[in-house]
VEXDO-485407 format. One record per residue: residue number from 1; residue in one letter; x, y, z of N, C-alpha, C in turn. Coordinates in Angstrom, 2 decimals. Layout:
SITE num residuo      nu      nv      nw     cau     cav     caw      cu      cv      cw
SITE NUM       a       X       Y       Z       X       Y       Z       X       Y       Z
...
END
This chain:
SITE num residuo      nu      nv      nw     cau     cav     caw      cu      cv      cw
SITE   1       m   86.75  104.13  127.09   88.43  104.25  126.28   87.86  103.92  125.29
SITE   2       i   88.78  104.46  124.04   88.62  104.09  122.68   90.32  103.95  122.21
SITE   3       i   90.31  102.37  121.93   91.79  102.02  121.50   91.92  101.76  120.25
SITE   4       l   93.23  102.43  119.29   93.20  101.80  118.18   94.08  100.98  118.28
SITE   5       a   93.72   99.40  117.86   94.49   98.39  118.01   95.87   98.52  116.75
SITE   6       s   96.89   99.50  117.02   97.72   99.55  116.04   98.89  100.28  116.49
SITE   7       s  100.10  100.06  115.72  101.23  101.17  116.05  101.63  101.79  114.80
SITE   8       s  100.70  101.70  113.78  101.03  102.59  112.67  101.01  103.89  112.90
SITE   9       p  101.86  104.75  112.41  101.87  106.11  112.27  100.68  106.89  111.38
SITE  10       r  100.45  105.99  110.28   99.31  106.40  109.11   98.09  106.08  109.48
SITE  11       r   97.75  104.83  110.56   96.83  104.69  110.74   96.14  105.78  111.96
SITE  12       k   97.17  105.83  112.95   97.10  107.02  114.16   96.71  108.46  113.35
SITE  13       l   97.26  108.82  112.21   96.77  110.13  111.74   95.33  109.81  111.16
SITE  14       l   94.91  108.83  110.48   93.66  108.86  109.89   92.67  108.58  111.05
SITE  15       m   93.05  108.03  112.23   92.13  107.90  113.16   91.44  108.96  113.83
SITE  16       k   92.18  110.03  113.74   92.09  111.43  114.30   91.15  112.06  113.69
SITE  17       k   90.76  111.69  112.05   89.89  112.45  111.68   88.22  111.86  112.07
SITE  18       i   88.17  110.62  112.62   87.15  109.88  113.81   86.86  110.49  115.09
SITE  19       t   87.84  110.75  115.76   87.81  111.44  116.80   89.33  111.39  117.52
SITE  20       s   89.41  112.38  118.35   90.78  112.76  119.04   91.11  112.08  120.36
SITE  21       r   90.43  111.59  120.62   90.18  110.63  122.17   90.43  109.13  122.24
SITE  22       f   91.37  108.79  121.56   91.83  107.75  121.44   93.46  107.20  122.15
SITE  23       v   93.31  106.35  122.53   95.23  105.64  122.83   95.28  104.55  121.77
SITE  24       c   96.92  104.76  121.34   96.92  103.23  120.74   97.57  102.08  121.72
SITE  25       v   97.42  100.95  121.12   97.59   99.81  121.72   98.55   98.90  120.79
SITE  26       k   99.60   98.48  120.43  100.27   97.31  119.65   99.68   96.34  120.28
SITE  27       p   99.20   95.20  119.25   98.61   94.21  119.48   99.86   93.18  119.43
SITE  28       n   99.84   92.12  120.30  100.97   91.10  120.60  100.51   89.98  119.42
SITE  29       i  100.58   90.27  118.29  100.27   89.15  117.23  101.23   89.14  116.17
SITE  30       d  102.04   88.04  115.92  102.84   87.55  114.93  102.18   87.40  113.67
SITE  31       e  101.92   88.25  112.60  100.93   88.58  111.44  101.34   87.23  110.59
SITE  32       r  102.28   87.10  110.72  103.29   86.28  109.85  103.05   85.15  109.89
SITE  33       i  102.58   84.40  111.15  102.33   82.93  110.92  100.85   82.81  110.64
SITE  34       y  100.06   83.43  110.37   98.82   83.06  110.24   98.88   83.10  108.28
SITE  35       k   97.80   81.95  107.89   97.92   81.84  106.61   95.69   81.79  106.37
SITE  36       f   95.71   82.79  105.94   93.94   82.90  105.18   93.79   83.37  104.00
SITE  37       n   92.89   82.86  103.22   92.33   83.11  101.93   92.34   84.49  101.66
SITE  38       t   92.84   84.74  100.44   92.94   86.35   99.94   91.54   86.83  100.32
SITE  39       s   90.48   86.46  100.13   88.81   87.21  100.60   89.25   87.71  102.22
SITE  40       s   89.59   86.83  102.85   89.20   87.07  104.12   90.27   87.45  104.83
SITE  41       y   91.67   87.30  104.71   92.85   87.64  105.08   93.07   89.09  106.06
SITE  42       a   92.58   90.30  105.32   92.36   91.38  106.02   91.39   91.34  107.32
SITE  43       l   90.67   90.48  106.63   89.18   90.74  107.72   89.45   90.01  109.20
SITE  44       e   90.39   88.58  108.62   90.62   87.78  109.56   91.36   88.19  110.85
SITE  45       l   93.01   89.02  109.99   93.92   89.67  110.99   93.17   90.85  111.40
SITE  46       s   92.40   91.58  111.35   91.76   92.63  112.38   90.94   91.80  113.35
SITE  47       r   90.40   91.12  113.50   89.65   90.12  114.51   91.07   89.84  115.46
SITE  48       l   91.96   89.54  114.91   92.43   88.59  115.74   93.23   89.84  116.48
SITE  49       k   93.65   90.78  115.80   94.07   92.24  116.28   93.34   92.76  117.45
SITE  50       a   92.06   92.66  117.00   91.16   93.43  118.28   90.74   92.57  119.48
SITE  51       y   90.58   91.34  119.15   90.44   90.33  120.30   91.51   90.23  121.13
SITE  52       e   92.96   90.51  120.69   93.97   90.42  121.71   93.92   91.55  122.28
SITE  53       v   93.93   92.96  121.78   94.00   93.87  122.73   92.84   94.01  123.62
SITE  54       y   91.56   93.57  123.19   90.37   93.75  123.84   90.59   92.37  125.08
SITE  55       s   91.20   91.67  124.91   91.59   90.64  126.11   92.49   91.33  127.37
SITE  56       r   93.18   92.44  126.85   93.85   93.40  127.93   92.88   94.48  128.30
SITE  57       y   92.02   94.93  127.72   91.11   95.65  128.03   89.67   95.93  127.74
SITE  58       p   89.18   95.18  128.52   87.80   94.72  128.09   86.53   95.55  128.42
SITE  59       h   86.93   96.54  128.59   86.04   97.61  129.25   86.13   98.63  128.13
SITE  60       a   86.67   98.53  127.00   87.42   99.41  125.90   86.54   99.44  124.93
SITE  61       t   86.46  100.18  124.11   85.94   99.96  122.52   87.42   99.80  121.74
SITE  62       i   87.57   98.89  121.27   88.56   98.66  120.37   88.36   98.63  118.86
SITE  63       i   89.38   99.66  118.27   89.09   99.53  116.93   90.61   98.83  115.77
SITE  64       a   90.43   97.69  115.32   91.54   97.55  114.60   91.36   97.05  112.95
SITE  65       c   92.84   97.07  112.65   92.63   97.22  110.98   93.56   96.64  110.34
SITE  66       d   93.33   95.65  109.25   94.48   95.07  108.60   94.43   95.36  107.06
SITE  67       t   95.45   95.80  106.22   95.20   96.30  105.10   96.32   95.39  103.84
SITE  68       i   95.45   94.77  102.88   96.44   93.59  102.22   96.42   94.40  100.51
SITE  69       v   97.04   94.15   99.81   97.25   94.66   98.43   97.22   93.16   97.80
SITE  70       v   96.05   93.01   96.75   95.90   92.01   95.85   96.14   92.19   94.60
SITE  71       l   96.95   91.53   93.57   97.23   91.31   92.58   97.08   90.10   91.67
SITE  72       n   95.72   90.15   90.82   95.78   89.00   90.05   95.17   87.81   91.26
SITE  73       h   94.51   88.10   92.36   94.35   87.43   93.51   95.45   86.52   94.26
SITE  74       t   96.73   87.60   94.10   97.58   86.62   94.95   97.76   88.25   95.90
SITE  75       i   97.97   88.08   96.98   98.18   88.89   98.03  100.13   89.72   97.98
SITE  76       i   99.89   90.52   97.84  101.70   91.10   97.69  101.58   91.94   98.96
SITE  77       n  102.65   91.42   99.57  102.92   91.38  100.95  104.00   92.86  101.25
SITE  78       k  104.28   92.97  102.49  105.45   94.15  102.56  106.49   93.77  102.14
SITE  79       p  107.44   94.33  101.61  108.62   94.06  101.31  109.69   93.31  102.12
SITE  80       k  110.60   92.58  101.95  111.58   92.23  102.60  112.64   93.16  102.97
SITE  81       d  113.00   93.50  101.64  114.69   94.33  101.48  114.30   95.32  100.22
SITE  82       n  115.02   96.26  100.08  114.99   97.11   98.87  114.92   96.54   97.49
SITE  83       n  115.22   95.13   97.48  115.18   94.54   96.08  114.13   93.87   96.07
SITE  84       d  113.33   93.66   97.14  111.74   92.96   97.12  110.85   94.17   96.70
SITE  85       a  111.29   95.30   97.14  110.39   96.58   97.02  110.41   96.83   95.45
SITE  86       k  111.53   96.74   95.15  111.82   96.77   93.89  110.91   96.33   92.55
SITE  87       r  111.20   94.70   93.13  110.55   93.63   92.16  108.79   94.21   92.39
SITE  88       i  108.35   94.40   93.60  106.90   94.46   93.77  106.56   95.34   93.15
SITE  89       l  107.17   96.54   92.82  106.56   97.95   92.51  106.61   97.54   90.70
SITE  90       k  108.01   97.04   90.04  107.87   96.50   88.95  106.60   95.90   88.90
SITE  91       k  106.17   94.60   89.39  104.80   93.76   89.17  103.84   94.60   89.40
SITE  92       l  103.63   95.96   89.68  102.67   96.56   89.68  102.53   97.79   89.22
SITE  93       s  103.70   98.32   88.25  103.68   99.02   86.83  102.75   99.02   86.02
SITE  94       n  101.86   99.68   85.63  100.99   99.69   84.73   99.58   98.91   85.05
SITE  95       k   99.29   98.58   86.21   98.53   97.58   86.39   97.27   98.25   87.39
SITE  96       t   96.09   97.10   87.51   95.18   97.72   88.72   95.14   96.58   89.55
SITE  97       h   95.58   96.94   90.98   95.48   95.91   91.57   94.19   96.56   92.98
SITE  98       l   94.09   95.28   93.93   93.24   95.76   94.78   93.69   96.11   96.28
SITE  99       v   93.13   97.24   97.01   93.32   97.41   98.31   92.36   96.71   99.31
SITE 100       i   92.54   95.92  100.07   91.51   95.57  100.99   91.69   95.73  102.31
SITE 101       s   90.82   96.73  103.06   91.29   96.81  104.71   89.83   96.16  105.12
SITE 102       g   90.57   95.23  106.00   89.47   94.43  107.07   89.66   95.17  108.14
SITE 103       y   88.29   96.05  108.93   88.72   96.04  110.71   87.55   95.34  111.14
SITE 104       t   87.50   95.69  112.56   86.84   95.55  113.67   86.80   96.52  114.76
SITE 105       i   85.32   96.32  114.97   85.25   97.49  115.94   84.30   96.36  117.15
SITE 106       i   85.15   96.44  118.36   84.62   95.43  119.66   84.68   96.04  120.47
SITE 107       n   83.41   96.20  121.68   83.41   96.52  122.79   82.15   95.34  123.69
SITE 108       q   81.63   95.77  124.64   81.00   94.79  125.74   79.65   94.74  125.08
SITE 109       r   79.17   95.43  124.11   78.02   95.85  123.48   77.89   94.70  122.28
SITE 110       q   78.87   94.84  121.31   78.64   94.43  119.94   80.00   94.13  119.41
SITE 111       e   79.96   93.99  117.92   81.49   93.50  117.29   81.02   93.85  116.13
SITE 112       i   81.62   94.62  115.01   81.27   94.49  114.06   82.41   94.14  113.05
SITE 113       n   82.52   93.63  112.23   83.48   93.04  111.15   82.94   93.56  109.47
SITE 114       r   83.27   94.33  109.00   83.76   94.75  107.88   85.09   94.71  106.90
SITE 115       s   84.77   94.64  105.48   86.09   94.90  104.81   85.87   96.02  103.68
SITE 116       v   86.31   96.70  103.30   86.48   97.91  102.39   87.57   97.49  101.07
SITE 117       v   87.08   97.72   99.86   87.92   97.57   98.87   87.83   98.83   98.05
SITE 118       t   89.29   99.08   97.49   89.48  100.47   96.65   90.38   99.49   95.77
SITE 119       s   90.29  100.08   94.01   90.72   99.60   93.02   92.19  100.78   92.87
SITE 120       v   93.07  100.00   92.73   94.10  101.20   92.56   94.79  101.06   90.97
SITE 121       t   95.07  101.92   90.43   95.77  101.81   88.94   97.00  102.64   89.06
SITE 122       f   97.99  101.80   89.07   99.48  102.57   88.81   99.88  102.66   87.40
SITE 123       n  100.38  104.10   87.56  101.16  104.58   85.98  102.21  103.80   85.89
SITE 124       k  102.57  103.51   84.51  104.03  102.79   83.88  105.13  103.29   84.49
SITE 125       l  105.82  102.62   85.43  106.52  103.18   86.23  108.14  103.11   85.73
SITE 126       t  108.86  104.13   85.75  110.33  103.70   85.12  111.02  103.19   86.37
SITE 127       d  112.27  102.68   85.74  113.27  102.09   86.59  113.97  103.44   87.39
SITE 128       k  113.84  104.46   86.97  114.50  105.48   87.83  113.71  105.80   88.69
SITE 129       l  112.35  105.93   88.59  111.30  106.04   89.66  111.38  105.31   90.41
SITE 130       i  111.29  104.32   90.57  110.98  102.89   91.07  112.25  103.15   91.91
SITE 131       n  113.87  103.29   91.59  114.64  103.23   92.05  114.63  104.48   93.13
SITE 132       e  114.63  105.48   92.82  114.29  106.79   93.99  113.36  106.92   94.78
SITE 133       y  112.42  106.15   94.39  111.29  105.93   95.44  112.01  104.93   96.69
SITE 134       v  112.53  104.02   96.23  112.80  102.79   97.28  113.97  103.52   97.83
SITE 135       s  114.64  104.47   97.57  115.98  104.67   98.32  115.30  105.64   98.92
SITE 136       k  114.57  106.52   99.00  113.93  107.20  100.01  112.97  106.47  101.13
SITE 137       g  112.98  105.36  101.11  112.98  104.65  102.67  111.38  104.27  102.46
SITE 138       f  110.52  104.63  101.06  109.22  104.97  101.71  108.42  103.33  101.34
SITE 139       t  109.29  102.61  100.98  108.52  101.01  100.74  108.09  100.67  102.28
SITE 140       k  109.35  100.62  103.30  109.35   99.80  104.53  108.08  100.10  105.39
SITE 141       g  107.92   98.58  105.72  106.59   98.60  106.03  105.20   98.61  105.71
SITE 142       k  105.16   98.48  104.30  103.98   98.76  103.71  103.48   98.00  102.80
SITE 143       a  102.46   97.48  102.59  101.89   96.47  102.14  101.88   97.32  100.72
SITE 144       g  102.27   95.87   99.62  102.56   96.67   98.40  103.72   97.26   97.97
SITE 145       a  104.54   97.74   98.75  105.92   98.89   98.54  105.40  100.05   98.62
SITE 146       y  103.91  100.34   98.90  104.14  101.99   98.44  103.08  102.11   99.45
SITE 147       g  103.09  103.75   99.39  102.01  104.73  100.06  101.96  105.68   99.38
SITE 148       i  100.25  105.66   99.13   99.77  106.55   98.05   99.79  108.02   98.34
SITE 149       q   99.88  108.13   99.95  100.37  109.40  100.22  101.40  109.91  100.51
SITE 150       d  102.56  109.37   99.80  104.44  109.96   99.95  104.30  110.89   98.52
SITE 151       g  103.84  111.30   97.81  104.10  112.25   97.22  104.41  111.86   95.67
SITE 152       y  104.67  110.73   95.35  105.38  110.08   94.17  104.08  109.92   93.07
SITE 153       p  104.87  110.11   91.83  103.33  109.80   91.17  103.15  108.29   90.50
SITE 154       l  103.05  107.40   91.61  103.20  106.09   91.10  101.72  105.80   90.40
SITE 155       v  100.57  106.30   91.49   99.05  105.83   90.87   98.84  107.18   90.18
SITE 156       k   97.75  106.18   89.16   97.30  107.02   87.52   96.15  107.12   88.31
SITE 157       s   95.21  106.37   89.26   93.71  106.38   89.47   93.07  105.86   90.69
SITE 158       i   92.49  105.97   91.29   91.53  105.08   92.38   90.41  104.92   92.52
SITE 159       d   89.82  104.25   92.52   88.16  103.98   92.63   87.82  103.24   94.00
SITE 160       g   87.65  104.23   94.74   87.10  103.69   96.02   87.51  104.76   97.24
SITE 161       s   88.07  104.23   98.10   88.45  105.00   99.44   90.00  105.68   99.45
SITE 162       y   90.23  106.88   99.46   91.75  107.19   99.66   92.14  106.69  100.91
SITE 163       d   91.39  106.85  102.05   92.22  106.70  103.10   92.44  105.43  103.22
SITE 164       n   91.36  104.40  102.68   91.63  102.94  102.74   92.63  102.17  102.37
SITE 165       v   93.50  102.92  101.15   94.63  102.84  100.49   95.76  103.24  101.25
SITE 166       v   95.66  104.26  102.11   96.19  104.82  103.17   96.72  103.75  104.20
SITE 167       g   95.32  103.02  105.18   95.57  102.26  106.01   94.30  102.05  106.90
SITE 168       l   93.20  102.92  106.78   92.51  103.06  107.55   91.23  103.47  106.95
SITE 169       p   89.97  102.69  106.62   88.97  103.25  105.78   88.16  104.06  106.41
SITE 170       t   88.25  105.36  107.18   87.68  106.10  108.11   86.37  106.55  107.40
SITE 171       e   85.90  106.37  106.31   84.84  107.06  105.71   83.75  105.79  106.24
SITE 172       d   84.36  104.48  105.80   83.19  103.68  106.05   83.07  103.30  107.80
SITE 173       i   84.54  103.51  108.67   83.92  103.21  110.10   83.75  104.15  110.82
SITE 174       i   83.42  105.14  110.19   82.67  106.56  111.21   81.18  105.96  111.14
SITE 175       k   80.60  105.62  109.94   79.06  104.94  110.25   78.87  104.18  111.28
SITE 176       h   79.77  103.54  111.72   79.38  102.54  113.18   79.93  103.27  113.96
SITE 177       f   80.87  104.18  114.32   81.22  104.74  115.22   80.44  105.17  116.34
SITE 178       s   79.32  105.95  115.86   78.32  106.72  117.07   77.75  105.16  117.44
SITE 179       l   78.07  104.12  117.23   77.30  102.99  117.99   77.86  102.49  119.07
SITE 180       n   79.00  103.23  119.25   79.90  103.22  120.11   79.88  103.74  121.48
END
């Protein structure tokens, strides 16, 4: 059995690129209580998620992932509300930031822990665009208050994995998938 340790609809869609034979199980951890340094944050949270689900399903292969947005060595979290989302988007406007996903694949035979980094450059965002984007509800539950897949002209360019920016670095995970 393959389990994606996530309740994210975006990760579920991306996981289908790797296999259609999986189930989703939400990890029972409170991400807000953990404090890791910037370089290891996503990787350590993916490990915690994977081990929590693995403790309940020890005969399965677990795939867990966590994604963060980093601007100038500072983690940009999910917005608390619409005003926070607007503040975050203004901060990212016309700048380059990193999207870092840490993932863990674990089963009875092995554990794989890796991070994938994509560089994302934003367009210069107008207040009108930011207000419209936020009013549509696209910022809720998203690191950095945006989704590259939402169809808005927020992103000027990326250097690296598009799927990583969406929330699951499928191109990297699939390299290890045959081992499971």
